[in-house]
C-alpha positions in Angstrom: -121.3 0.8 -97.0 -118.5 0.6 -99.6 -119.3 -1.9 -102.4 -116.3 -1.1 -104.5 -113.5 -3.6 -105.1 -110.1 -3.1 -103.6 -107.1 -2.5 -105.8 -106.0 -6.1 -105.4 -109.5 -7.4 -106.3 -109.6 -5.2 -109.4 -106.2 -6.6 -110.4 -107.5 -10.1 -109.8 -110.6 -9.4 -111.9 -108.6 -7.9 -114.7 -106.1 -10.9 -114.8 -109.0 -13.3 -115.3 -110.6 -11.1 -117.9 -107.4 -10.9 -119.8 -106.9 -14.7 -119.6 -110.4 -15.5 -120.9 -110.0 -13.0 -123.7 -106.6 -14.2 -124.9 -106.5 -17.9 -124.0 -110.0 -19.2 -123.6 -112.2 -18.5 -126.6 -115.3 -20.7 -127.3 -113.5 -23.0 -129.7 -110.5 -23.5 -127.5 -112.9 -24.4 -124.7 -114.5 -26.9 -127.0 -111.2 -28.6 -127.7 -110.4 -28.8 -124.0 -113.8 -30.5 -123.2 -113.2 -33.1 -126.0 -109.8 -34.0 -124.6 -109.4 -37.1 -122.4 -108.7 -35.2 -119.2 -111.5 -32.7 -119.9 -109.4 -29.8 -118.7 -106.1 -28.1 -119.7 -103.1 -29.0 -117.6 -101.3 -26.1 -119.2 -104.0 -23.7 -118.1 -103.9 -25.3 -114.6 -100.2 -24.5 -114.4 -100.9 -21.0 -115.5 -103.6 -20.6 -112.8 -100.9 -21.4 -110.3 -98.4 -19.0 -111.8 -101.0 -16.2 -111.8 -101.7 -16.9 -108.1 -105.3 -17.9 -108.6 -104.9 -21.1 -106.7 -103.8 -19.2 -103.6 -107.0 -17.1 -103.5 -109.1 -19.5 -101.3 -106.3 -19.7 -98.6 -105.5 -17.3 -95.8 -102.3 -15.5 -95.6 -101.3 -17.7 -92.6 -101.5 -20.7 -94.9 -99.5 -18.8 -97.6 -102.5 -17.8 -99.6 -104.0 -14.6 -101.1 -106.4 -14.0 -98.2 -109.2 -16.5 -98.2 -112.0 -13.9 -98.5 -115.4 -14.8 -100.0 -115.5 -11.5 -101.9 -112.2 -12.4 -103.6 -113.7 -15.8 -104.7 -116.8 -14.0 -105.9 -114.8 -11.7 -108.1 -112.9 -14.6 -109.7 -115.9 -16.9 -110.1 -118.0 -14.3 -111.8 -115.3 -13.9 -114.5 -114.9 -17.7 -114.7 -118.6 -17.9 -115.4 -118.3 -15.5 -118.4 -115.7 -17.7 -120.0 -117.3 -21.0 -118.9 -113.9 -22.3 -117.6 -114.0 -26.1 -117.1 -110.8 -26.5 -115.0 -111.5 -28.1 -111.5 -111.0 -24.9 -109.5 -114.2 -25.4 -107.5 -113.6 -29.0 -106.5 -109.9 -28.7 -105.9 -109.0 -25.2 -104.6 -112.3 -24.0 -103.1 -113.6 -27.3 -101.6 -110.7 -29.7 -101.2 -108.2 -27.0 -100.3 -110.4 -25.2 -97.8 -111.3 -28.5 -96.0 -107.6 -29.3 -95.6 -106.9 -25.7 -94.4 -109.8 -25.7 -91.9 -109.5 -29.3 -90.5 -105.9 -30.4 -91.2 -103.1 -30.4 -88.7 -99.9 -28.6 -89.3 -98.3 -31.6 -90.9 -101.2 -32.2 -93.3 -101.5 -28.6 -94.2 -97.7 -28.2 -94.7 -97.6 -31.3 -97.0 -100.8 -30.6 -99.1 -101.6 -26.9 -99.3 -98.4 -25.8 -101.1 -98.9 -28.6 -103.6 -102.4 -27.4 -104.4 -101.3 -23.8 -104.7 -98.5 -24.8 -107.0 -100.9 -26.8 -109.2 -99.0 -30.0 -108.5 -102.0 -31.8 -106.9 -105.7 -32.0 -107.7 -108.2 -32.9 -105.0 -111.9 -33.8 -105.1 -114.4 -34.0 -102.3 -116.7 -37.1 -102.2 -119.6 -36.3 -99.8 -122.9 -36.8 -101.7 -124.6 -40.2 -101.8 -127.6 -41.6 -103.6 -130.7 -40.3 -101.8 -128.9 -37.7 -99.7 -130.8 -34.9 -101.4 -128.3 -32.1 -100.8 -127.9 -33.1 -97.2 -124.1 -33.6 -96.4 -125.0 -35.2 -93.1 -126.8 -38.1 -94.8 -123.8 -40.4 -94.8 -124.0 -44.2 -95.0 -120.4 -44.7 -96.0 -118.7 -46.4 -93.0 -115.4 -45.9 -91.4 -114.2 -48.6 -89.0 -111.0 -48.2 -87.0 -108.8 -51.3 -87.2 -105.6 -50.8 -85.2 -103.6 -47.9 -86.8 -105.8 -48.0 -89.9 -109.4 -47.1 -90.8 -111.4 -49.2 -93.2 -113.8 -47.4 -95.6 -116.8 -48.9 -97.3 -119.5 -47.1 -99.3 -120.3 -45.3 -102.5 -120.3 -41.6 -103.4 -122.1 -40.0 -106.3 -121.5 -36.9 -108.5 -118.0 -36.3 -107.3 -116.8 -33.2 -109.2 -113.3 -33.6 -110.5 -112.9 -37.2 -109.4 -111.5 -38.6 -112.7 -108.5 -36.2 -112.5 -107.9 -36.2 -108.7 -104.9 -37.7 -107.1 -106.4 -37.3 -103.6 -110.1 -37.7 -102.8 -111.5 -36.3 -99.5 -114.2 -38.8 -98.4 -116.8 -38.3 -95.8 -117.6 -41.4 -93.8 -119.5 -42.2 -90.6 -117.7 -43.4 -87.6 -120.7 -43.3 -85.3 -124.3 -42.2 -85.0 -127.4 -42.7 -87.2 -127.5 -42.2 -91.0 -128.4 -38.5 -90.8 -126.8 -37.4 -87.6 -124.3 -34.5 -87.8 -122.2 -36.1 -85.1 -120.0 -39.0 -86.1 -119.0 -37.8 -89.6 -115.2 -37.7 -90.4 -113.3 -36.8 -93.5 -110.4 -38.9 -94.8 -107.7 -38.3 -97.3 -107.8 -41.2 -99.8 -105.3 -41.9 -102.6 -107.4 -42.1 -105.8 -105.4 -45.2 -106.9 -105.5 -47.0 -103.5 -106.7 -50.6 -103.5 -110.4 -50.9 -103.3 -111.1 -47.4 -104.8 -112.9 -47.5 -108.2 -114.0 -44.4 -110.1 -116.6 -44.5 -112.9 -115.9 -41.3 -114.8 -118.4 -39.3 -117.0 -118.9 -35.9 -118.5 -121.7 -33.8 -117.1 -124.2 -31.9 -119.3 -122.1 -28.7 -119.0 -118.8 -30.3 -120.0 -117.3 -31.0 -116.6 -115.7 -34.2 -115.4 -117.3 -36.0 -112.5 -117.4 -39.6 -111.3 -119.1 -42.2 -109.1 -116.6 -43.3 -106.4 -116.9 -46.7 -104.8 -114.9 -47.7 -101.8 -114.6 -51.5 -101.0 -112.5 -52.2 -97.9 -110.3 -49.3 -98.5 -107.6 -49.0 -95.8 -106.1 -45.7 -94.9 -103.9 -44.8 -92.0 -105.5 -43.1 -89.0 -103.3 -40.1 -89.8 -105.3 -39.6 -93.0 -108.3 -38.3 -91.0 -108.8 -34.6 -91.2 -109.6 -33.2 -87.7 -111.1 -35.0 -84.8 -112.9 -38.3 -85.2 -116.6 -37.7 -85.9 -116.3 -33.9 -85.8 -116.2 -32.8 -89.5 -119.9 -32.1 -90.2 -119.9 -28.4 -89.3 -116.8 -27.6 -91.3 -118.0 -29.6 -94.3 -121.3 -27.7 -94.3 -119.5 -24.3 -94.0 -117.2 -25.3 -97.0 -120.3 -26.4 -99.0 -121.8 -23.0 -98.3 -118.7 -21.2 -99.5 -118.8 -23.4 -102.7 -122.5 -22.6 -103.1 -121.7 -18.9 -103.0 -118.9 -19.5 -105.6 -121.3 -21.2 -108.1 -123.9 -18.5 -107.5 -121.2 -15.9 -108.5 -120.3 -18.0 -111.5 -123.9 -18.1 -112.5 -124.0 -14.3 -112.3 -121.1 -14.1 -114.7 -122.7 -16.6 -117.1 -126.0 -14.8 -117.1 -124.2 -11.5 -117.8 -122.7 -13.2 -120.9 -126.2 -14.5 -121.9 -127.6 -11.0 -121.6 -124.8 -9.4 -123.6 -124.9 -11.9 -126.4 -128.7 -11.7 -126.6 -128.7 -7.9 -126.9 -125.9 -8.1 -129.6 -127.9 -10.8 -131.5 -131.0 -8.7 -131.4 -129.2 -5.8 -133.1 -128.1 -8.0 -136.1 -130.9 -10.5 -136.5 -133.5 -9.1 -138.9 -137.1 -9.9 -139.4 -139.5 -8.2 -141.7 -136.6 -6.1 -142.9 -135.6 -4.7 -139.5 -133.5 -5.7 -136.5 -135.5 -7.6 -134.0 -134.0 -5.5 -131.3 -136.2 -2.6 -132.3 -139.4 -4.6 -131.4 -140.7 -3.2 -128.2 -141.9 -6.6 -126.9 -138.3 -8.0 -127.1 -136.9 -4.8 -125.6 -139.1 -5.3 -122.6 -138.0 -9.0 -122.3 -134.3 -8.0 -122.4 -134.9 -5.3 -119.9 -136.4 -7.9 -117.6 -133.2 -10.0 -118.1 -131.1 -7.1 -117.1 -133.1 -6.6 -113.9 -132.8 -10.3 -113.0 -129.0 -10.1 -113.5 -128.7 -7.1 -111.3 -130.8 -8.6 -108.6 -128.8 -11.7 -108.6 -125.5 -9.8 -108.5 -126.6 -7.7 -105.6 -127.7 -10.6 -103.4 -124.5 -12.5 -104.2 -122.4 -9.5 -103.1 -124.4 -9.3 -99.9 -123.9 -13.0 -99.2 -120.1 -12.7 -99.8 -119.8 -9.8 -97.4 -121.8 -11.6 -94.7 -119.5 -14.7 -95.1 -116.5 -12.4 -94.5 -118.2 -10.8 -91.5 -118.5 -11.8 -87.8 -122.0 -13.1 -88.4 -122.8 -16.4 -86.7 -123.0 -19.7 -88.6 -126.8 -19.5 -89.0 -126.7 -16.0 -90.3 -124.1 -17.0 -92.9 -126.1 -20.0 -94.0 -129.2 -17.9 -94.4 -127.3 -15.4 -96.5 -126.0 -18.1 -98.8 -129.4 -19.8 -99.2 -131.1 -16.5 -99.9 -128.6 -15.8 -102.6 -128.7 -19.3 -104.2 -132.5 -19.2 -104.2 -132.6 -15.7 -105.9 -129.9 -16.7 -108.4 -131.9 -19.8 -109.3 -134.9 -17.8 -110.2 -132.8 -15.5 -112.3 -131.2 -18.4 -114.1 -134.6 -19.7 -115.2 -135.7 -16.3 -116.5 -132.4 -15.2 -118.2 -131.5 -18.6 -119.6 -134.9 -19.3 -121.1 -135.3 -15.8 -122.5 -131.8 -16.0 -124.1 -132.7 -19.2 -125.9 -136.1 -18.0 -126.9 -134.8 -14.7 -128.4 -132.1 -16.6 -130.3 -134.6 -19.1 -131.6 -133.5 -22.6 -132.7 -129.8 -21.7 -133.0 -129.9 -20.9 -129.2 -129.7 -24.7 -128.4 -127.1 -25.8 -130.9 -123.6 -26.9 -130.0 -122.2 -24.4 -132.6 -123.3 -21.4 -130.6 -122.0 -20.5 -127.1 -125.4 -19.5 -125.9 -126.5 -23.1 -125.8 -123.5 -24.0 -123.7 -124.1 -21.1 -121.3 -127.6 -22.2 -120.9 -126.5 -25.7 -120.0 -124.0 -24.4 -117.5 -126.4 -22.1 -115.7 -128.9 -24.9 -115.6 -126.3 -27.2 -113.9 -125.3 -24.4 -111.6 -129.0 -24.0 -110.5 -129.0 -27.6 -109.3 -125.5 -27.7 -107.8 -125.5 -27.7 -104.0 -129.3 -27.4 -104.0 -131.8 -25.7 -106.4 -133.8 -22.6 -105.7 -136.7 -24.5 -104.1 -134.3 -26.4 -101.8 -132.6 -23.2 -100.6 -135.9 -21.4 -100.1 -137.0 -24.2 -97.8 -133.6 -24.2 -96.1 -133.7 -20.4 -95.5 -137.2 -20.8 -93.9 -136.0 -23.6 -91.6 -132.9 -21.8 -90.3 
C-alpha cells in the first residue's frame, strides 16, 4: 500500500508550511486572538486565494477534490501553527453539509461564496445534555404555511460569533433521541429571534451559545428532505473528527520538537537536561506516541476515502480519535513537565499548544467516548 502523498498533496502541505512560517508566528497569532473578531479577515481572504477553502469540496462542486487525506494534510500543518481561523466550522462542517444535502440552487448560491471567503458558516447541532450525540435534539421545527418556526437552544457553536449563516439542526418529528425526524436549516445569524452569546474558548477560538425564539425561515431554507438529515450530519461530524485528530497530530509534533530543543539548551547541574537518560526515555515515549497517532489518523483518512460502508468508516474514525486522545495526554503532560513552570505560561507557545490539544481531545468526543462508540458499532 502506498502511503506517500501525491504531488498535489505535497504542494498543499508546502503552501501551509510556508504560510505558517512567514505569516503566522506565535506573536502574530496572539494579536489575532486578542482582536474583536478573534480571527484575521486578511488571512481568511488569503486562504481563499491559495485555494485552501476549496479543499473540502468535490471537483463537481468546483472544489479541490473533497478527499479526507487532503484535509488531513492541511489540518496537521494547521495544528503546528495553531491557526485560529474558522476553517473547521465553516469549510469542513458547514460547507460539506451544504454540498451533501443542498439542492442545486442552494449549492450554487452558497458554495462559491464559501470558497471565495465571502461567507462564513457555523453549524449549531449540540445541545445541553446531548453528550456528543447529534441525534439528541430538542430544538423544534414546526411548519407554518411556507415557513418553518424554530425554537430551542444550541451550545458550543464553533465560529458562531463571526458567522453570517448558521446551519441549525431541529426536530420535525420523533422522540428526543431518534435519528429520524431531524432536519437542517439555513438561518441568517441576524434574523429576528436569533441571539448569540459569544465567548472565547480556552484555546483562543470563538464560539457561542445560540438561542432561537420563534425564528421564522422559509421552507426553502431546509437542507435535504424533511426529517432526513441525521445520517449526513453524523458523517460530516466524523469527517470533522478526523480533521481535529489530524490537527492534534500536528500540534503534538510541535510539542515534541519544542521539548527536545528546550532540553538541549536548559542546563541543570552544569549540563543540558537533554543528556539525562531518564528525560531521553520520556521524550522517546513522546515520539512513539506521536507516530502511533499519525499512523492511525492516516489509516482512518484512507478508509473515509474508500468504499467502506458507513459503520466501517465510523469505527475507523473512533479508533483514531481514541488513540489520539491517549497520545494527547501523554505528549501534552510530558511537554509541560519537562519545560517546568514556564510550560504553562502565556509567554511560551508550549502552554498554548497544551491548551489546544486538550481542547481537541474533548472536541466531538474524548478518548473514552470514542472507545465506547467503537465497541458499540
